[in-house]
C-alpha positions in Angstrom: -198.2 150.4 249.1 -198.7 151.0 245.4 -196.7 154.3 245.6 -193.8 152.4 247.4 -193.8 149.7 244.7 -193.8 152.4 242.0 -190.9 154.2 243.6 -189.0 150.9 243.9 -189.7 150.1 240.2 -188.3 153.5 239.1 -185.3 153.1 241.4 -184.5 149.7 240.0 -184.7 151.0 236.4 -182.1 153.5 237.4 -180.0 150.7 238.9 -180.2 148.8 235.7 -179.4 151.8 233.6 -176.3 152.4 235.8 -174.7 149.5 233.8 -174.0 152.2 231.2 -171.1 153.5 233.3 -169.0 150.3 233.3 -170.0 149.4 229.8 -168.9 152.8 228.6 -165.6 152.4 230.4 -165.0 149.1 228.8 -166.3 149.4 225.3 -166.4 153.1 224.5 -163.2 154.1 226.2 -161.6 150.6 225.9 -160.7 150.6 229.6 -158.6 153.7 229.2 -158.5 155.2 232.6 -156.8 158.4 231.6 -159.6 159.2 229.1 -162.6 158.0 231.1 -161.7 159.3 234.6 -161.8 163.0 233.7 -165.3 162.6 232.1 -166.5 160.6 235.1 -165.0 163.1 237.6 -166.7 166.0 235.8 -170.1 164.3 235.9 -169.6 163.6 239.6 -168.7 167.2 240.3 -171.7 168.5 238.4 -174.0 166.0 240.3 -172.6 167.1 243.6 -173.1 170.8 242.8 -176.7 170.1 241.9 -177.2 168.2 245.1 -175.7 171.0 247.2 -177.9 173.6 245.5 -181.0 171.3 245.9 -180.3 171.0 249.6 -179.6 174.7 250.2 -182.1 176.4 247.9 -185.8 175.9 248.6 -187.0 176.9 245.1 -184.6 174.6 243.3 -185.4 171.8 245.8 -189.1 172.1 244.9 -188.4 172.0 241.2 -186.1 169.0 241.7 -188.7 167.2 243.8 -191.5 167.9 241.2 -189.3 166.2 238.6 -187.6 163.4 240.5 -189.6 163.1 243.7 -191.3 159.9 242.8 -187.8 158.2 242.7 -186.6 159.5 246.0 -186.7 157.6 249.2 -187.6 159.5 252.4 -184.0 159.9 253.6 -182.9 161.2 250.2 -185.1 164.3 250.4 -182.7 166.0 252.8 -179.5 164.1 251.8 -177.6 163.1 248.7 -179.4 160.8 246.3 -178.3 157.3 245.3 -177.3 158.6 241.9 -174.6 160.8 243.4 -173.3 158.0 245.6 -173.1 155.8 242.5 -171.0 158.4 240.7 -168.7 158.8 243.8 -168.2 155.0 244.0 -167.5 154.9 240.2 -164.8 157.5 240.6 -163.2 155.5 243.4 -163.4 152.2 241.5 -161.9 153.5 238.3 -159.2 155.3 240.2 -158.2 152.4 242.5 -159.0 149.0 241.0 -157.5 147.2 238.0 -159.6 147.7 234.8 -161.5 144.4 234.7 -162.2 144.4 238.4 -163.4 148.0 238.3 -165.7 147.0 235.4 -167.1 144.0 237.3 -167.4 145.8 240.7 -169.5 148.6 239.1 -171.6 146.1 237.1 -172.3 144.2 240.3 -174.3 147.1 241.6 -176.6 147.2 238.6 -176.9 143.4 238.2 -176.9 142.2 241.8 -178.9 144.8 243.6 -181.6 144.7 240.8 -181.7 140.9 240.9 -182.1 140.9 244.7 -185.0 143.4 244.5 -186.8 141.7 241.6 -186.8 138.3 243.4 -186.6 139.4 247.0 -189.5 141.9 247.1 -192.2 139.6 245.6 -190.9 136.2 246.6 -188.7 136.8 249.7 -190.0 134.9 252.7 -186.9 134.1 254.8 -185.2 137.1 256.3 -181.4 137.1 256.8 -179.8 137.7 260.1 -182.5 140.1 261.4 -182.3 142.3 258.3 -185.0 143.3 255.8 -183.2 141.4 253.1 -184.4 137.9 252.2 -182.5 134.7 251.5 -184.3 134.4 248.1 -183.1 137.9 247.1 -179.6 137.2 248.2 -179.5 134.0 246.2 -180.7 135.9 243.2 -178.0 138.6 243.8 -175.3 135.9 244.1 -176.3 133.9 241.1 -176.6 137.0 238.8 -173.3 138.5 239.8 -171.5 135.2 239.6 -172.7 134.5 236.1 -172.0 138.0 235.0 -168.4 137.9 236.3 -167.6 134.5 234.8 -168.9 135.7 231.4 -167.1 139.1 231.3 -163.8 138.5 233.1 -160.7 138.0 231.0 -159.6 134.4 231.3 -156.1 135.3 230.1 -155.4 137.7 233.0 -157.5 136.2 235.9 -158.4 132.9 237.5 -162.0 133.5 236.4 -163.8 131.1 238.7 -162.0 132.2 241.9 -162.3 136.0 241.2 -165.9 135.6 240.1 -166.8 133.5 243.1 -165.3 135.8 245.7 -166.6 138.8 243.9 -170.2 137.5 243.9 -170.0 136.4 247.5 -168.6 139.8 248.6 -171.3 141.7 246.6 -174.0 139.6 248.1 -172.7 140.1 251.6 -172.5 143.9 251.1 -176.0 143.9 249.6 -177.7 142.3 252.6 -175.4 143.7 255.4 -176.7 146.2 257.9 -173.6 148.4 257.6 -175.0 152.0 257.5 -173.4 152.9 254.1 -175.3 153.5 250.9 -175.5 150.3 248.7 -174.2 152.3 245.8 -170.9 152.8 247.7 -170.9 149.6 249.7 -171.5 147.0 246.9 -168.9 148.0 244.3 -166.2 149.2 246.6 -166.4 146.2 249.0 -166.5 143.6 246.1 -163.8 145.5 244.3 -161.5 145.5 247.3 -162.0 141.7 247.9 -161.5 140.8 244.3 -158.3 143.0 244.1 -156.9 141.4 247.2 -157.6 137.9 246.0 -156.2 138.7 242.6 -152.8 139.4 244.2 -152.5 135.7 244.9 -153.8 134.4 241.7 
């Protein structure tokens, strides 16, 4: 149990640190897609090459596991890691969504998933719809993502409350849903799609 908790702790630290991607996009590259996208695409390409070598080469796999093994879930030992899925979803979000929505959608992953785990794992008592996710964790996810979106969305270009609300709801639904897609793909892309759709009408 202690090892599982330690693994989850390290994983959540990675989730929190993933906020670096959207923050870099917004504040270092000033939401300039043409400048940021090639950098992100290169990072993703390198990550995928490393993943492929790890899965195909036993020696490299052993070295990789000795360094990062404590952060890997069982299914990641013979599959892509969450970090690679994160980079893939970031590429899609930056390429497809408007700049502020891409920023918010990617941030939702770091903010919402981490909040859900920090509250849900120690305090979650009420399971949602037959899933392993708890009502307490989902409330934490919703609250954190809603506050983040309200604070960071540009009130000049968006109806902040509407976009923030539907974004937070969609991120929360994606986080606790049983759809067999990695959370690092599911949360930002689903919430980004919903926010982009709603933004058409506001």
